[in-house]
matplotlib code that plots the C-alpha trace (Angstrom):
import matplotlib.pyplot as plt

x = [5.2, 7.7, 9.8, 13.2, 11.4, 11.0, 14.5, 17.0, 19.1, 22.5, 21.4, 21.9, 18.3, 19.4, 20.5, 16.9, 15.3, 15.2, 15.9, 13.4, 13.0, 10.0, 9.6, 8.0, 10.9, 10.5, 11.2, 13.3, 10.9, 11.0, 10.1, 7.1, 8.0, 5.4, 7.3, 8.4, 4.7, 3.6, 5.9, 6.3, 7.4, 6.4, 10.1, 11.0, 9.8, 12.0, 15.2, 16.2, 19.9, 22.2, 22.3, 20.5, 17.2, 16.7, 13.1, 12.0, 10.3, 7.4, 6.3, 3.3, 1.8, -0.2, -3.1, -2.9, -5.8, -6.5, -5.9, -7.2, -4.5, -1.5, -0.1, 0.1, 3.3, 4.5, 4.9, 7.5, 5.7, 9.1, 12.0, 15.7, 15.3, 15.6, 15.6, 18.1, 17.6, 20.6, 20.6, 23.5, 22.1, 23.7, 22.9, 23.5, 22.6, 24.6, 23.8, 25.2, 23.6, 26.0, 25.3, 25.3, 22.9, 20.8, 20.7, 20.2, 17.6, 13.6, 13.3, 13.4, 16.9, 17.0, 13.6, 14.0, 17.8, 16.3, 13.6, 15.9, 18.2, 15.4, 14.0, 17.2, 17.3, 13.6, 14.5, 17.4, 15.6, 12.4, 15.2, 16.7, 13.2, 12.8, 16.1, 14.7, 11.8, 14.4, 14.6, 10.8, 9.4, 11.3, 9.5, 11.0, 8.7, 6.2, 5.9, 9.0, 11.9, 10.9, 7.5, 4.1, 2.6, -0.8, -4.1, -2.6, 0.6, -1.3, -3.7, -0.5, 0.7, -2.8, -2.4, 0.8, 0.4, -3.2, -1.7, 1.0, -2.1, -1.1, -3.6, -5.6, -5.6, -2.4, -1.4, -0.2, 1.0, 4.2, 4.9, 6.2, 4.3, 4.9, 2.6, 0.0, 0.0, -0.5, -3.3, -5.0, -5.1, -7.2, -10.9, -11.9, -9.7, -10.7, -14.6, -17.3, -19.7, -17.4, -18.2, -21.6, -21.7, -18.3, -17.5, -14.3, -13.2, -12.7, -8.9, -8.0, -8.0, -8.8, -6.9, -7.0, -6.6, -8.0, -8.4, -4.7, -4.0, -1.9, 1.2, 3.1, 6.8, 9.8, 12.1, 12.3, 15.5, 16.2, 16.2, 17.6, 14.9, 12.7, 12.4, 11.7, 8.2, 6.0, 3.2, 3.5, 1.6, 2.9, 5.0, 7.4, 9.7, 10.4, 12.3, 13.5, 14.1, 16.2, 17.1, 14.7, 15.7, 17.7, 18.5, 21.6, 22.1, 25.7, 26.5, 29.8, 30.5, 34.3, 33.2, 30.2, 27.8, 25.2, 25.5, 22.1, 22.9, 19.7, 20.8, 19.2, 19.9, 17.6, 17.8, 15.9, 15.1, 13.0, 10.7, 8.4, 9.9, 6.6, 4.7, 5.7, 6.6, 8.3, 6.9, 9.2, 7.7, 8.2, 10.3, 12.6]
y = [-54.0, -52.5, -54.2, -53.8, -55.9, -58.7, -59.1, -60.8, -59.0, -58.3, -58.4, -55.5, -54.4, -51.6, -54.4, -56.2, -52.7, -51.5, -47.7, -47.0, -44.2, -42.4, -42.7, -39.3, -36.6, -33.3, -30.9, -27.5, -24.7, -22.5, -18.9, -18.2, -16.6, -14.4, -11.5, -13.3, -14.3, -10.3, -8.8, -8.0, -11.1, -9.9, -9.3, -13.2, -14.4, -11.8, -12.7, -15.9, -15.1, -12.3, -10.9, -7.7, -6.2, -2.6, -1.6, 1.7, 4.4, 6.5, 10.2, 11.9, 13.7, 16.8, 17.8, 21.4, 23.9, 24.2, 27.4, 28.2, 28.8, 27.7, 23.9, 22.4, 21.7, 18.3, 16.1, 13.0, 9.8, 8.6, 9.2, 8.6, 6.9, 3.5, 0.9, -2.0, -5.0, -7.0, -10.8, -11.4, -13.4, -16.7, -19.1, -23.0, -25.1, -28.3, -31.0, -34.7, -38.0, -41.0, -44.6, -46.4, -44.1, -44.1, -47.7, -48.3, -45.5, -46.1, -42.3, -40.8, -39.1, -38.2, -36.5, -34.8, -33.4, -32.1, -30.2, -28.5, -27.5, -26.0, -24.1, -22.6, -21.3, -20.3, -18.4, -16.3, -15.1, -13.8, -12.0, -10.3, -8.6, -7.6, -6.1, -3.5, -2.3, 0.0, 2.2, 2.6, 5.7, 9.0, 10.5, 7.8, 5.4, 5.2, 4.1, 4.1, 1.6, -0.6, 1.0, -0.7, -0.4, 1.8, 2.7, 6.2, 4.6, 2.2, 5.1, 7.4, 4.4, 4.1, 8.1, 8.0, 5.4, 6.9, 10.4, 8.9, 7.5, 4.0, 1.5, 0.2, -3.4, -5.6, -3.6, -5.6, -5.6, -7.6, -7.6, -9.4, -11.2, -8.2, -6.2, -8.9, -8.7, -5.0, -5.2, -7.8, -4.5, -2.4, -3.1, -2.4, -5.3, -7.7, -6.8, -8.2, -5.0, -2.8, -4.6, -6.1, -9.3, -10.3, -13.3, -13.1, -16.2, -15.6, -14.2, -13.7, -10.7, -9.2, -11.0, -7.7, -4.2, -1.0, -3.5, -5.0, -8.2, -8.7, -11.1, -11.9, -13.3, -13.9, -13.3, -9.2, -7.5, -6.2, -2.6, -1.8, -2.7, -4.3, -4.9, -3.3, -3.9, -2.6, -1.4, -1.9, -2.4, -5.6, -3.0, -1.5, -4.3, -6.7, -10.2, -12.1, -15.8, -17.0, -20.6, -21.6, -24.4, -26.5, -29.6, -31.7, -35.1, -36.2, -39.9, -40.2, -44.0, -43.1, -41.2, -43.5, -40.6, -38.7, -34.8, -32.8, -29.5, -26.9, -23.4, -20.7, -17.4, -14.3, -10.5, -7.8, -4.2, -1.4, -0.5, 2.3, 4.1, 5.8, 2.6, 1.1, 2.6, 0.8, 0.7, -0.2, -2.6, -3.2, -6.1, -8.6]
z = [40.7, 38.4, 36.0, 38.3, 41.0, 38.6, 37.7, 40.2, 42.7, 40.9, 37.1, 35.4, 34.0, 31.8, 29.5, 29.2, 28.7, 25.2, 24.1, 21.6, 18.8, 17.7, 13.8, 14.4, 14.3, 16.4, 13.9, 14.6, 15.3, 12.5, 11.7, 9.8, 6.2, 4.9, 2.9, -0.2, -1.3, -0.7, -3.1, -6.8, -8.9, -12.2, -13.4, -13.0, -16.2, -18.1, -16.3, -17.9, -18.4, -17.3, -13.5, -13.8, -15.1, -15.9, -15.1, -16.7, -14.6, -16.2, -15.9, -14.2, -17.3, -16.1, -18.1, -19.2, -20.2, -24.1, -25.5, -29.2, -31.4, -29.3, -29.7, -26.1, -24.5, -25.2, -22.2, -21.8, -20.2, -19.6, -17.5, -18.3, -15.1, -14.3, -11.5, -11.8, -10.0, -9.4, -8.9, -6.3, -3.6, -3.8, -0.9, 0.0, 2.6, 2.2, 4.9, 5.1, 5.9, 6.4, 4.9, 7.9, 9.7, 6.7, 6.3, 10.3, 11.3, 11.2, 10.5, 7.2, 7.5, 3.9, 3.8, 7.1, 5.4, 2.5, 4.4, 6.9, 3.8, 1.9, 4.5, 5.4, 2.2, 2.3, 5.6, 4.6, 0.9, 3.2, 5.7, 2.5, 1.9, 5.3, 5.3, 2.9, 5.4, 6.9, 3.5, 2.9, 2.7, 3.0, 5.6, 8.1, 10.2, 12.5, 16.1, 18.6, 19.2, 22.0, 22.6, 21.9, 18.5, 18.9, 16.9, 16.3, 14.7, 12.2, 11.1, 10.5, 8.4, 6.5, 5.9, 4.1, 1.6, 0.9, 0.6, -2.0, -4.0, -3.2, -4.2, -1.2, -2.7, -2.1, 1.0, 4.0, 7.4, 8.4, 12.4, 15.0, 17.9, 20.4, 17.6, 17.6, 21.7, 21.1, 19.0, 21.4, 23.9, 21.3, 21.6, 18.1, 16.7, 19.2, 20.0, 18.1, 18.3, 16.5, 13.4, 13.0, 11.5, 12.1, 14.2, 16.2, 18.7, 22.1, 22.5, 18.7, 16.7, 13.4, 10.2, 8.7, 9.8, 7.9, 4.6, 4.9, 5.9, 9.0, 8.8, 11.9, 11.6, 13.7, 10.8, 10.9, 11.1, 14.6, 15.5, 19.3, 21.7, 19.0, 15.3, 12.2, 10.7, 7.8, 6.2, 2.3, -1.0, -3.2, -5.5, -2.7, -2.9, -5.5, -5.7, -8.8, -8.2, -10.9, -9.3, -6.7, -4.4, -6.4, -4.6, -5.6, -4.2, -4.4, -3.3, -1.8, -1.6, -0.5, 2.3, 2.9, 2.8, 0.8, 0.7, 0.2, -1.0, -1.5, -3.5, -4.5, -6.6, -6.2, -6.3, -4.5, -4.3, -3.4, -6.1, -4.9, -1.9, -1.4, -1.4, 2.1, 5.4, 8.5, 11.6, 14.7, 17.4, 20.9, 21.6, 19.3]

ax = plt.figure().add_subplot(projection="3d")
ax.plot(x, y, z, "-o")
ax.set_aspect("equal")
plt.show()
């Protein structure tokens, strides 16, 4: 017998049924952020003050055969060129929690507000690096906007970096979910018999492709039909984070609210153009 059947006729049963709220919040769906950890952070310690750091560039020195009785030509190991990394990305994500809600709620409103504010900054920081993918590689990118990424596309990208003497260590693939789906259709990335001794769970694909980890995110910059992914070495891009996720909590008693504001100050730059190449994906 249902509850409504036990309540006398004519009595509003809604007044007797409490509305319960879970203490577990259904958090907003978040993009996976993957680019910030895989790029160059080496210059952060040097920029304590100021808004830019000038990075000198070396020359490639060529050896020449010795000619007896002749002084060798002096080579200059340095150039007059420099890369200037400017710290000009300053973002905030203020949120407000009112006193009444904070007092009455069984949910940790402040804790959840801080988390959402910090994520908003982390997301845009990652995105500013993704914006640089389109500038990678003078030779252009690989793949066709709106078309599946094939094994040939991956091999061409590997060949480009190999041809530029890019170290094999610290390379990464950064793709969207459509490329993960494309890789699942390529036998060599899903079948155990291609690599003896490797165990691949059913329906999974290799976490690395041609020696580099495959990172999947929905935070890429959009092209026309698909997105702009990348195959890159750590030194292709650099980031300097001068102020990283500083959280200010400002009590405003006259407004009966708490303002929580996360800020960050950083700069990004393409360090080595030949150390990466863009790869166009199938879907946004």
